[in-house]
Residue, then its C-alpha position, 0 to 999 in steps of 0.5 A: m021887340a026888333t022890327e021883323p025883316a021884310i022877308g022870312i028866314l026861309s027866303q033869306r036862307r035861299i039867298e044866303a045859300a046861293f052866295a055860299r055855294g059860289v064861295f064854297e065852290e071857289m074855296a074847295a077848288e083852292i084848298g079842298e072840299d074838307r077845308a072849305t067845309a070846315i071854314l064854312e061851318r065855322a063861319i055859319i056857327k059864328l053867325a048863328e051865335q051873333a044872331g042868338a045874342a041879337a035875339a037875347a038883346e030884345t028882351p030883359t029876360p032871355g029864356i024859354e018863354h021869349f025863346s018860344e015866342i020868337l019861333p015864328r021867325w023860322t016858321k014864317d011862310n010855312a017853312l016848318e011844320i012843328e008839333v009842340l010836345e012840352k013847354t015849361a019854364e025850363t023845357f021846350h020840346f017839339n018835332v019838326k014834321r016838315c022842313r022847307y029848309a031841307e027841301t029848299y037846299r035839296e032843290m038847289g042841289l045843296g043837300k050835302l051842305g044843308a046841315i051846315l047852312s041850316c041845322n048846325r045853326d040851332g045849337a050855336f044860336c042857343t049859345g049866343y042866346d043864353p049859355k044855360l039853353k041847350l039843344t039836344r037833337t038826335q035826328t033831322i029831316m036833313g039827315g034823312s029822318s022822318h022828323c027833327d026832334f028839338r029838345y031845348t032845356r034851360a038849366g036853372 
């Protein structure tokens, strides 16, 4: 398994968000907020797909078991409070009851960009990790819901 980073992902995302804010604001001033948002979204998705591929390369058998084993990277430093609902060889379902990523982005005044900077990474990470792994999510704390409903399914 790869060496764990010295800082947790929550701290990493805070640093990235501060940088992204500056770049986003400059892009928005030059090309408009809609185009700047689309560019930022595409860049974040590409980075998430690359991160998924890197995580898959850590194991000879990417799948639900390994995928669930790397979840602590995102929960480190109490970043997420989760409730696991189901875990089988084909499914991994859980709810996030508290999301410090959402709290952090709001504290930074980036609530509007929070979903782009964080939530849309989740499905893209799956694409890079294993194209057979799919995420279904109907609500997020970032979007104002009481919890996030993560439903990962891996097709045989």
